C-alpha positions as CSV (number, residue, x, y, z in Angstrom):
1,M,0.0,0.0,0.0
2,A,1.0,3.6,-0.5
3,F,0.1,6.9,1.1
4,I,-1.1,10.1,-0.5
5,Q,-2.2,13.4,1.0
6,N,-5.5,14.9,0.0
7,A,-6.1,18.6,-0.5
8,M,-6.6,19.3,3.2
9,G,-3.3,17.6,4.2
10,I,-5.0,14.4,5.4
11,T,-3.1,11.2,4.5
12,I,-5.1,8.3,3.0
13,E,-4.0,4.8,2.0
14,V,-4.4,3.5,-1.5
15,P,-3.0,0.4,-3.3
16,D,0.6,0.9,-4.4
17,E,-0.1,0.0,-8.0
18,Y,-2.9,2.6,-8.1
19,A,-0.6,5.3,-6.6
20,K,2.1,4.5,-9.1
21,T,-0.1,4.8,-12.1
22,T,-2.2,7.7,-10.9
23,F,0.2,9.9,-9.0
24,G,3.6,8.9,-10.2
25,A,6.5,10.5,-8.4
26,S,4.3,13.0,-6.5
27,R,2.1,10.4,-4.9
28,V,3.4,10.9,-1.3
29,T,3.5,14.7,-0.9
30,G,1.5,16.1,-3.9
31,T,-2.2,16.5,-4.7
32,P,-2.1,16.5,-8.5
33,R,-5.3,16.4,-10.6
34,I,-6.9,13.0,-10.6
35,P,-7.1,11.6,-14.2
36,V,-10.3,11.2,-16.0
37,V,-12.0,7.8,-15.6
38,T,-14.9,6.7,-17.7
39,E,-17.2,3.8,-17.2
40,D,-15.4,2.0,-20.1
41,E,-12.2,2.0,-18.1
42,V,-13.8,0.4,-15.0
43,T,-16.3,-2.0,-16.5
44,V,-14.8,-4.7,-18.7
45,T,-16.8,-7.3,-20.6
46,T,-14.9,-10.5,-21.5
47,T,-15.4,-14.2,-22.3
48,S,-15.7,-16.6,-19.4
49,P,-13.2,-19.4,-19.6
50,N,-15.9,-21.9,-18.6
51,D,-18.5,-20.8,-21.1
52,P,-17.1,-19.1,-24.3
53,Q,-20.6,-17.8,-25.1
54,A,-21.1,-16.2,-21.7
55,T,-19.8,-12.8,-20.7
56,Y,-19.4,-11.3,-17.2
57,T,-18.7,-7.8,-15.9
58,P,-16.0,-7.6,-13.2
59,P,-16.8,-5.3,-10.2
60,P,-15.6,-1.7,-10.4
61,A,-12.1,-1.0,-9.3
62,A,-11.9,-0.5,-5.5
63,F,-10.1,2.8,-5.9
64,S,-11.6,4.4,-9.0
65,A,-11.2,8.2,-9.4
66,R,-14.8,8.6,-8.3
67,D,-14.1,6.6,-5.1
68,L,-11.0,8.5,-4.4
69,L,-12.7,11.8,-4.8
70,N,-15.6,10.6,-2.7
71,N,-13.2,9.5,0.0
72,L,-11.3,12.8,-0.2
73,I,-14.5,14.7,0.6
74,K,-15.7,12.2,3.2
75,S,-12.3,12.2,5.1
76,T,-12.0,16.0,4.9
77,L,-15.5,17.2,5.5
78,G,-17.4,14.1,6.7
79,I,-19.8,14.3,3.7
80,D,-20.4,11.0,1.8
81,G,-21.9,10.5,-1.7
82,L,-20.5,13.4,-3.6
83,G,-18.1,11.4,-5.8
84,D,-20.1,11.7,-9.0
85,W,-20.4,15.5,-8.6
86,A,-16.7,15.8,-7.8
87,L,-15.7,13.5,-10.7
88,G,-17.7,15.8,-13.1
89,L,-15.7,18.8,-11.9
90,N,-12.5,16.9,-12.1
91,N,-13.2,15.9,-15.7
92,R,-13.7,19.5,-16.5
93,G,-10.2,20.3,-15.2
94,A,-10.7,21.0,-11.5
95,S,-8.0,20.0,-9.0
96,A,-8.8,18.4,-5.7
97,T,-8.2,21.7,-4.0
98,E,-10.5,23.5,-6.4
99,I,-13.2,20.9,-5.8
100,I,-13.1,21.5,-2.1
101,Q,-13.2,25.3,-2.6
102,S,-16.2,24.9,-5.0
103,L,-18.0,23.0,-2.3
104,R,-17.1,25.5,0.4
105,Y,-18.1,28.6,-1.5
106,G,-20.9,27.2,-3.6
107,T,-19.3,28.3,-6.9
108,D,-20.7,25.5,-9.0
109,T,-24.1,26.8,-10.1
110,S,-25.1,23.7,-11.9
111,P,-28.1,21.7,-10.4
112,E,-25.6,19.1,-9.2
113,G,-23.4,21.8,-7.7
114,K,-26.3,23.4,-5.9
115,A,-27.3,20.1,-4.5
116,A,-23.7,19.4,-3.3
117,Y,-23.6,22.9,-1.7
118,D,-26.9,22.1,0.1
119,R,-25.3,19.0,1.5
120,Y,-22.3,21.0,2.6
121,L,-24.5,23.5,4.5
122,A,-26.4,20.7,6.1
123,A,-23.1,19.3,7.4
124,F,-21.9,22.7,8.5
125,P,-25.0,24.8,9.3
126,K,-24.6,28.6,8.7
127,M,-21.0,28.1,7.5
128,D,-21.6,30.7,4.7
129,E,-22.4,33.2,7.4
130,F,-19.5,32.2,9.6
131,I,-17.0,32.6,6.7
132,R,-18.5,35.9,5.6
133,T,-18.4,37.4,9.1
134,G,-14.9,36.0,9.9
135,I,-15.9,33.7,12.7
136,F,-14.1,31.0,10.9
137,A,-11.1,32.2,8.8
138,G,-8.0,30.7,7.2
139,E,-7.6,27.9,4.8
140,N,-9.5,25.3,6.7
141,P,-12.7,26.6,8.3
142,E,-14.3,23.2,8.3
143,A,-11.6,21.9,10.7
144,Q,-12.3,24.7,13.0
145,Y,-16.0,24.0,12.9
146,I,-15.5,20.3,13.5
147,D,-13.1,21.0,16.4
148,Y,-15.7,23.3,18.0
149,R,-18.5,20.7,17.6
150,N,-16.3,17.9,18.9
151,T,-15.3,20.0,22.0
152,A,-19.0,20.8,22.7
153,R,-20.2,17.2,22.4
154,E,-17.3,15.9,24.5
155,A,-18.2,18.4,27.2
156,A,-21.8,17.4,27.0
157,S,-20.9,13.7,27.5
158,R,-18.6,14.6,30.4
159,Y,-21.3,16.6,32.2
160,G,-24.2,14.3,31.4
161,V,-26.0,16.9,29.2
162,D,-28.6,15.4,26.9
163,S,-27.2,15.2,23.4
164,A,-30.4,16.8,22.1
165,L,-29.2,20.0,23.7
166,M,-26.0,19.9,21.6
167,N,-27.5,19.2,18.2
168,D,-26.1,20.9,15.1
169,E,-28.6,23.7,15.1
170,K,-27.9,24.7,18.7
171,I,-24.1,24.4,18.2
172,A,-24.4,26.7,15.1
173,T,-26.3,29.2,17.3
174,Y,-23.5,29.2,19.9
175,I,-21.0,29.8,17.2
176,G,-23.0,32.6,15.6
177,N,-23.3,34.2,19.1
178,R,-19.5,34.0,19.4
179,T,-19.7,31.8,22.4
180,S,-16.3,30.1,22.7
181,A,-16.1,26.4,23.2
182,S,-14.5,26.9,26.6
183,E,-17.4,29.1,27.7
184,L,-19.8,26.6,26.5
185,A,-18.1,23.9,28.6
186,D,-18.2,26.2,31.6
187,R,-22.0,26.6,31.1
188,M,-22.4,22.8,31.1
189,N,-20.4,22.6,34.3
190,M,-22.7,25.2,35.9
191,A,-25.8,23.4,34.6
192,A,-24.7,20.0,36.0
193,N,-23.8,21.5,39.4
194,A,-27.1,23.4,39.5
195,A,-29.2,20.4,38.6
196,S,-27.7,18.4,41.4
197,T,-27.5,21.1,44.2
198,T,-30.3,23.6,43.7
199,P,-32.7,23.4,46.6
200,P,-36.5,23.1,46.1
201,E,-37.1,26.7,47.4
202,M,-34.8,28.1,44.8
203,L,-36.3,26.0,42.0
204,A,-39.7,27.5,43.0
205,T,-38.2,31.0,42.8
206,M,-36.6,30.3,39.4
207,Q,-40.0,29.1,38.1
208,E,-41.6,32.2,39.4
209,Y,-39.0,34.6,37.9
210,Y,-38.0,32.8,34.7
211,N,-40.6,30.1,34.2
212,V,-38.0,27.4,34.7
213,T,-39.2,24.0,35.8
214,P,-36.8,21.4,37.4
215,G,-36.7,19.5,34.2
216,D,-35.7,22.7,32.2
217,L,-32.9,23.6,34.5
218,V,-30.1,22.4,32.3
219,S,-31.8,24.0,29.2
220,F,-31.9,27.2,31.1
221,Y,-28.1,27.3,31.5
222,L,-27.5,26.2,27.9
223,D,-29.9,28.7,26.2
224,P,-27.7,29.8,23.3
225,D,-29.4,33.2,23.0
226,T,-28.5,34.1,26.6
227,T,-25.0,35.3,27.6
228,E,-23.1,33.7,30.4
229,A,-23.1,37.0,32.3
230,T,-26.9,37.2,32.1
231,L,-27.2,33.6,33.3
232,K,-25.0,34.3,36.3
233,T,-27.1,37.4,37.2
234,R,-30.3,35.4,36.9
235,Y,-28.9,32.6,39.1
236,T,-27.8,35.1,41.8
237,S,-31.1,36.9,41.5
238,A,-32.9,33.6,42.2
239,Q,-30.7,33.0,45.2
240,I,-31.4,36.5,46.5
241,G,-35.1,36.1,46.0
242,T,-35.1,32.8,47.8
243,E,-33.3,34.3,50.8
244,A,-35.7,37.2,50.9
245,L,-38.6,34.8,50.9
246,R,-37.1,32.8,53.7
247,Q,-37.0,36.0,55.8
248,D,-40.6,36.8,55.0
249,F,-39.6,39.8,52.8
250,G,-40.6,38.6,49.3
251,I,-39.2,40.5,46.3
252,N,-40.0,40.4,42.6
253,K,-37.7,39.5,39.8
254,N,-36.7,43.1,38.9
255,E,-35.9,43.9,42.5
256,A,-33.8,40.7,42.8
257,E,-31.9,41.4,39.6
258,Q,-31.2,45.0,40.6
259,L,-29.7,43.8,43.9
260,A,-27.6,41.2,42.1
261,M,-26.3,43.8,39.7
262,Q,-25.4,46.1,42.6
263,G,-23.2,43.3,43.9
264,L,-25.3,41.7,46.7
265,S,-24.2,38.1,47.1
266,A,-26.4,35.2,48.3
267,A,-24.5,35.0,51.6
268,E,-25.1,38.7,52.2
269,A,-28.7,38.4,51.3
270,N,-29.4,36.0,54.1
271,K,-28.3,38.6,56.7
272,A,-29.6,41.6,54.9
273,F,-33.2,40.3,54.6
274,S,-33.2,39.3,58.2
275,T,-32.7,43.0,58.9
276,A,-35.1,44.1,56.2
277,S,-37.9,41.9,57.7
278,A,-37.4,43.5,61.1
279,Q,-37.6,46.9,59.5
280,K,-41.0,46.3,57.8
281,S,-42.6,47.8,60.9
282,F,-41.1,51.2,59.9
283,M,-43.4,51.3,56.9
284,S,-46.4,52.3,59.1
285,G,-47.2,54.0,62.4
286,A,-47.0,57.4,63.9
287,G,-44.3,59.9,62.8
288,E,-41.8,59.4,60.0
289,T,-42.1,56.2,58.0
290,A,-39.9,54.3,55.6
291,S,-40.9,53.0,52.2
292,R,-40.2,49.5,50.8
293,E,-37.7,51.2,48.5
294,D,-35.9,52.7,51.5
295,I,-35.5,49.2,53.1
296,L,-34.3,47.7,49.8
297,K,-31.7,50.5,49.4
298,N,-30.5,49.8,52.9
299,V,-30.0,46.2,52.0
300,T,-27.1,47.3,49.8
301,G,-25.9,49.9,52.3
302,Q,-26.9,53.1,50.5
303,A,-26.1,55.9,52.9
304,E,-29.2,58.0,52.5
305,A,-31.6,55.2,53.1
306,T,-29.5,53.9,56.0
307,K,-29.6,57.4,57.7
308,K,-33.4,57.6,57.2
309,L,-34.0,54.2,58.8
310,E,-31.6,55.1,61.6
311,R,-33.6,58.2,62.3
312,I,-36.9,56.4,62.3
313,A,-35.6,53.7,64.6
314,G,-34.3,56.4,66.9
315,S,-37.6,58.2,67.1
316,R,-39.5,55.0,67.9
317,T,-37.2,53.2,70.3
318,G,-35.3,56.1,71.9
319,R,-31.6,56.3,71.7
320,F,-29.4,54.1,73.8
321,E,-25.8,55.0,74.7
322,Q,-24.4,53.9,71.3
323,G,-27.3,54.8,69.0
324,G,-29.8,52.1,69.7
325,S,-31.2,51.4,66.2
326,Y,-31.7,48.2,64.3
327,L,-29.4,48.7,61.3
328,Q,-26.8,46.8,59.4
329,D,-23.4,47.5,57.9
330,R,-22.6,46.8,54.3
331,G,-21.6,43.2,55.2
332,G,-25.1,42.6,56.5
333,N,-24.2,42.5,60.2
334,V,-27.2,43.3,62.4
335,G,-27.2,44.8,65.9
336,L,-28.0,47.7,68.1
337,G,-26.0,50.8,67.3
338,S,-25.3,53.2,64.4
339,A,-24.7,51.6,61.0
340,N,-21.6,52.1,59.0
341,T,-22.3,54.6,56.3
């Protein structure tokens, strides 16, 4: 057997006799044009030695030009069954490299060429867009696409993500959104961890805020139209909302997201809403009162809101030696005394 390189630099094995007669001295390193092969050259009718009147047709050569071109495209791009189309281009003078380029850019406008291009786009969804916008550049965009797809599916297998969530269409959307393969793998890790560790109360909050059911949790993290930053904000918002609910101070999605974007963590939320729940009494009664907005602003330590609540607490409870008001510092620590502002 002999080895030749196809147009994409991939080495394939062919019979030594075929390599000698077809490729000559260039068979190991070159990619010369494959010679024209007609049906007469691969189908031979001859007399059977057992029956002089009978004829038989030997099977086609195992490595005809059609087969070699078909294998070239299959080994390079993973698309099978384009040997006839490629042989037609070859017979019109196209080299192996030119055949691949014609398939990549859809330059063969014949019916057969259009059909071949449709097969190409089915194998590489939206590749025309990715080449045009520069997402995949260089001499071998298909290898980049295949590498991305393989990385995504290997990560899906590693994290136990349903293969239906990593089909060709969804992968193409990730690529179009310029989501890197490493970021996609990070999302799968987040999804797997969330699916196994998210408590029931938080799942209820996520369903209320984002209409996410327990069975949709992995899909939530892998939504290709949502950025990783947005996913992290939503997850933190659900944690904050859950902590608020535990402290009997329910908040809506917009309030939770605003607190998350202001930097409140889930750990801080536990302490902060314990304070907020105690401060709900300040929203009514004689004298100055606080609004719900004031209490939420105090959750993130906004100075003006903190001073107002301190003033209300002082007017209602009287001031002790060190201030005597139920307030918190930015870290969410609760106690009697003046808050850090």
